[in-house]
N, C-alpha and C positions, 0 to 999 in steps of 0.2 A: 614385147612391148614396142620396140622400135619399129618393127614391121607394121604393127597395128596403127601406130601414129602416122607412119609413112603413108599408109592407105588412106587415112582420114585427110591428110594434107592433099593428096592427089585428088580426092573426091570432094574437096572443099566442105567436109563434114564438120562444121563449126560447133554443132551441139556435142558431137563425140569428142572433139578436141577440148571443149570446155569441161566435159566430165573428166577427162584425163588430167586437166589442170587441177580440178578440184581434188581428185585422188592424190595427186602429187602434193598438194597443199596439206592434206591430212597426214601424209608421211612426214612432212616437215614439222608439223605440230607435234607428232610423236617424238621426233628428235629434239624438240624444244627450240626450234629455230623460228622464233616469232616473238611478238610482244602484243600488248593490248591494242596499241594504235594500229599495228599491221593487221591484226585480227579484225578490227573494226573496218579498215579500208577494204580488206578482202571480202568481208560480209556484204558491205554496201555495194561494191562493184559486182560481186557475184550474183546479187539479186537482179541487177539491171543488164548484165552482159551474159555471154555464153559461159564464161568461167573466169576466175581470177585466182592469182597466187602471188606469193612474195617472190621477189627476184633480186638479183644482184649478189655481191660478194659478202654481204653482211654489214650491218651497222648503218646502212643507208636509208632504211625506212621506205623502200620502194616496192610497189606491186605492179603487176601487168594484168590487164583485163582484155579478154578477147571479144571484140565487137565487130559489127558491120554497120551498114547504113541504117539498119532497122533499130539499133539500140545504142549507137555511139553517143548521140546527144543526151539521151536519158542517163547513161552511165556517167558522163561528165557532169551533168547537172546534179545528180545524187551525191557525187563526191564533193563538188564545190559547195553544196548546201551545208556540208559538214566542215567547211573551210580547209579541205585538202587541196593542195596544188595538183593539177593534172593537165595533161595535154595529150593530143592524139598523134599517132604516127601511122604511116601507111607504107606497106611494102609495095613499091610500084616499079620494081625492076627485078631482073633475074640475078640472084646472087649465085652462090655455089649451087650448081645443078646436080642434085643427087638422084633425080628421078629419070 
């Protein structure tokens, strides 16, 4: 799985990464690591973005959605329409280089 995701990152395969995020979210659901509010946020963001999943150490009520310029504003708008706080971040520097 790690090699698979690594290839998607190298190839900027946002659709593939989004599908992997969705699969991971399904596993988290099976484990019972979610709640109705988080499920709603993931559903809304998942419909507008490439993929969405819960994130964090638990109890924080946070999700992450994978977007680019083509769907960023739509994703934010859909979440804000439901009164969810959201903001965008961009990876704009080289962090730990594993490639």
